[in-house]
N, C-alpha and C positions, 0 to 999 in steps of 0.2 A: 577380532571382528565379531560384533554382535548385532542381530537383527531382531527387532521387536515392534510392537504396535501400540500406539497411544492415541486414543480417540480416532480421528480421521486421518492420522498420519502413520507412515512407516518410519521407524527410527533405525538408522544405521549408525552404529558406534564403532569407530576405528581407533584403536589405541596402540601405543608402542612403549617400550621400556628404554628409550633413548635418553639423550641428554636434556630434553625439554627445550622450551623456548626461552631465550635470554631476553627477559622483559625490559631490562635497562637498555640493551642494544636496540630493541624495537622502538622504545620510547625516544631514544636519541635520534633515530632515523626519522621518526614521525615529526619531531621538532624541526629537524633539518629541512624536511619537505614542506613544512608549514601546515601540517594537518592539525597539530596542537601547538600551544605555546609552552614555554618553560613553567609558567605559573598555573597551567591547567591542572585541575584536580581530577585526574583520571585514574580509575582503579586498574590494577594489574590485569583483571579479567577483560576490561575494555581495551587495554593496550594490545593484548594478544590478537584482537580482531583486526588490527591495522594490517596484518600480513596479507589480508584479502584485498587490499587496495591494489589497483593496477600499477605495475612497475615498482612495487615495494619490495626491497631486498636489503638484507643486512650483510650480504656477502662482500668480502674485501676484494675479490677478483672474479672475473667472468670465466666460465668454462663452457664447453660445448653443450652441457646439459643443465647448468644452473647459474644463478647470479644475476639474471635479467629481471627478476620480479614478475615472471610470467608463469602462471600455474594456478595458484590459489584464487587469483582474481577471476580466471576462466571458470574454475569449478563453482565459485560463488555465484557468478553471473548465470551459468546454466541452471543451477539449482533454483535460483530466484525466479527464472522464467517458468519453472515447473510449479511455482507457488510454494517452494520450500525455503529452508534456511540452514545455515551452517554456523555452529558455535565451536569455539576452541577453548580447551582447558588444559593447562600445562603446569608441571612442577619441575623446577630445575633439578637435574640429575636423577629424576624419577621417570619422566616420560610425558607424552602429549596425547590428548584424547580429542578426537573430532566427532561431533554429533551432528548427523545430517538428518533433517526432517523433511520428508517428501509426502505430500498429500495423496490419498487415494483419489482416483477420478470418481469412482462410485464404490462404496462399501456398505456392508450391513453391520450394525453395531447395536448393542443394548445401551440405552441412555436413561438417565433419571430426568424426568420433566419437572422443572421448578418454575415458580412464578415470582418475579421481582417487579414491583411497581406496576402490577396488572399486565405485565408482558411475560409470555412463556418462553423459556429457554431450555435447551437440552444439554445435559452434562454426561459424557460417556462414563459408564459404570466402572470401566477398567482404570479410570483416573481417580476414583473415589475410594478412600480408605475406610470411611464409615460415615454414618449419619446419626447425630445425637439431637436430643431435644432439650433446650435450656430455657429456664424461666426468664421472662422479660426483665425481672429485677436483677438477676445475675448479669444478663447481657448489658443492661444499662451501666452497671458497675465496671464491666470490662471495657466499655467504650470511653471511660474517663481518661484524661491525658496521661496520668501516672499509674494507670492500672497495670497489674501483673499480666503475664501471658495466660491465655486460656489453657487449661490442662484437662486431659482426658486419659484415663488409664495410665497415669503417671507420665504422659508425654506432653510437652509444651507445644502450643500452636499459636501462630499470630492470627488474632481474630479481626475480621473485617466484615463489613456489610457489602454483599455482592452488588447492590445498587450503586455504591460508591465506585466500585471497579468499572461499572458500565456507564459512568457519568450521568446517572439518573439524578434528577433534582430532589433534594430532601433526603434525610437520613431514614433509618428504620423507625416504624411507628411502634413504640413500646408503651407509651403512656396509655393507661386504661386497659391494657391487654392483660389477660389472666392465663390464657392457654400457653403451653410450652411452645417455643419457637424452634423451627428446624435449623440445624447448623451442619454444613457439609465439611467433612475432614478430608484433606488431600495431602499427598506427600510426593516429593520428587527428590531422591537422594537424601541429603540432610535438611532440605527445605520443607517445612510443613506449615500448612495454613488451614484456618477454619473460616468458612464463609457462611454468614447467616443469610438465609433467603426468607421471603415472606410466606411461601407455601410450597409444599411438595405434592405433586399430583400423583406420581408413581413412576414405575419404570416401564419401558416398552421397547420393542425392536424398531429401529429406524434405519432408513436408507440414507447414508451420508453422501452428500453431493458437494463437489468442489464449487466454490464461489467464483473461480476464475482469477486471472492475473490482476484485475482491477482492485481486488481486496487483499493483495499480497502484503501490503504494509499495515493492514489492520490487525493489531496485536490481540491475542486471546480468542480469535475466531478460527475454528478449524473446519467449518463447513456449514451446511444447512440441510434441512429435511422438510418434506411436505407431509403434513398430517392428513388423516383420512377426510377431514372436513375442508381441506384445501388450504389451510393456514400454513405459511412458511415459518419455520422455527429455526433460529440460529443455534448452532452447536458450538458450545464454548470449550476452549482449552483452559482449564482453571488455572494451572500454574503459569502459563503464558499471560493470562489475564492479570494476575497479581503482579508479575514481573513488569508488565507494561505500565500498570498503574504506579508502581514504585519508581520506575524510570521517569514518568511524567512529573511525579512529585519532586524528585531530585533535580530535574531540569528547572522547575519553578523556583526551588531554593537557590540553585546556582545561577539563576538568570542574572546576567550582568546589568549594570545600570545603563539605560538607553542613552547612547551618545549620537547626536546628529552627525551624519556623514554626507559627503557629496553623493548625489544620486548616480547610480551606475547605469551607463547607457546600455540599453538592450535593443538588439536589432528587431525591427518589425518583421512579422511573419506573413508570408503570402503562399497560397496554394494555387498551382496552375493545373487545371484539369482539361486535357486535350488529347485525343488519340493520335495526333500528328507529332512524331518525334521532332521534326524540324521546328514546329511552332513552340514546343516545350523548350527546346534548346535556345532558340532565339529570345524568347520571353524571359527565360531563366537568366541568360547573360545580361539582358537589359536591367532586370530587377536587382541582380547581384551588384552591378555597377552603382546602383543607387543605395547600396548598403542593406538591402533586404535579405532576410533568411528565407530561402525558397524551398518549397516541397512540391513535387509534381505527382500527378496521378494520370495513368494512361486511359482510364475510362471512368464511368460513373460508379461502378461497383468498387473499384480501387479507391476512389475518393471517399465514399461512405465508410469503408473499412478503416481508412486512415483517420477519419474524423472521430472515431470512437475514442482515440487517445490523444488527439491533436486539435488545437483550436487556433487557427490562423487569425490575423487581423483583417484579412480580406481574401476573397476567392475570385479567380478569373476562370470562367466556365464556358466551355464550348457546348453546342447543342447536339450535333450529329456525332454520336459515339456508339461503339458496340456495347452489348450487355445492358447498359442503362444510359439513356441519353441525358442531356443537360436539364430538360424539363423534369425528368424523374429525380435527378439529384436535388433540384430546386424544391420540389414537393417534399422530399424526405427531410431536407434541412429545415424548412419552415414549420414542419410538424413536430420537430424535436425541440422540447423546452430549453435544452442546453444550447442548441445551435441556432435557435429561431431568429436571433438578431444579427447573425453573421452577415457582414456586407458582401454582396455578390455582384460582380459585373459580368455580363454575358458578352463574349467576343465570338462572333460567328459570321459565316458567309451568308447565312439566311437573313437578309436585310429587309425582307418584305414586312409590310405593316401587320399582317396576320400573326406572324411569329413574334414580332416585337410586342404586340398587344397581349398575346398569351403569356409572354415572359413577365410583363408588368403585373398582370392579373395574379400570377403565382408568387409575386413578391420580389422580383429582381430589383436591384437598386439603380443600375444603369445598363444600357444596351449599346454595344459598339459593333461595327461591321469590320470584316477582314478585307484587305490587309489594313492594320491600324497604323496610325502615325504615333511614333514613340512619345513625342511631347504631349499629344492629345491623351494618350493612355495614362501617362504619369499625372497629368492634371486631373483627369477623371478619378483616378484612385484617391488622390488627396482630397478632392471635393466630396467623394462618397464617405470617406472616413470622417471628415469634419461634420457632415450631415448626421451620421449615425451617433456621433458623440453628443451633439446638441439636443 
């Protein structure tokens, strides 16, 4: 077991000297479960990651402690919730190595500040092997299709422009340049890369902050920092950035021919926001009978929290609730650019003209009184959805 630090991450490496993972057995099981097909071109490294799927097991029989495929999927899920990742590397009859990356919530690190296409990024110094300056003429030659690998001190490196890794439009500006261009050298195990940047500002101590679970799937980003002038700068994980870029390229190359298929039915989603348990249960049963996917919230705060990661097709909203009432929810939703056009029907016992007028001024789509008639509610939902589509 080894513990180290890489950028804004803690790296926990756990290895053994056992029999290793039987890649062929894992691949056969993946084909059997429909995860891949027999014709799929999947590397051994990618096949090993299938053991983290829920219920995945190559065991021939069940015992009290193994064989059910429960274990690695739980570990993977918990680590992902922390914003980390797990990778597996194994060699038959040699052993298996698990690498767990977990981000610091907040840490202090030294980073190199670089500029790519007029945007500043930070690269942790402990991930950089060196910085060299290369003439634009040499770089232009290395970027040619059949060019050899970039070499420094007798070591070969795969040369790329960092702007390409970051999906920036346009390649490096080399024409007319006479000054030497900065190239960052980085290495992880046997993998070595050289990344050209437009400019190097210098190194400084930065406070690394996690970006939260919303950015877990963004490859090559290990966190962010705030500079003294208030600018937010993304902190890059160089090796992960390169791997993510290569994966995207491979997916584009392996992209199958588009075949028209029958559209798959997807249940429409509805959120029911009411502090009454009885109302939530009755309305949920009604909507589920109509084939809707139902999510409920017990008050306004609960609804706003859920809406950060969830976008229903329509919301049914009560007015009188603890913590945040229906009007507060309505205001928050209409101010949010992502949620602003969400259809909302208010269902409340407050049937007076004053409350109804206030609701329409805040942007509600329809206003119904309690108790509601099931047929009337269903018709109102359909008409509101049709109106918002047109």
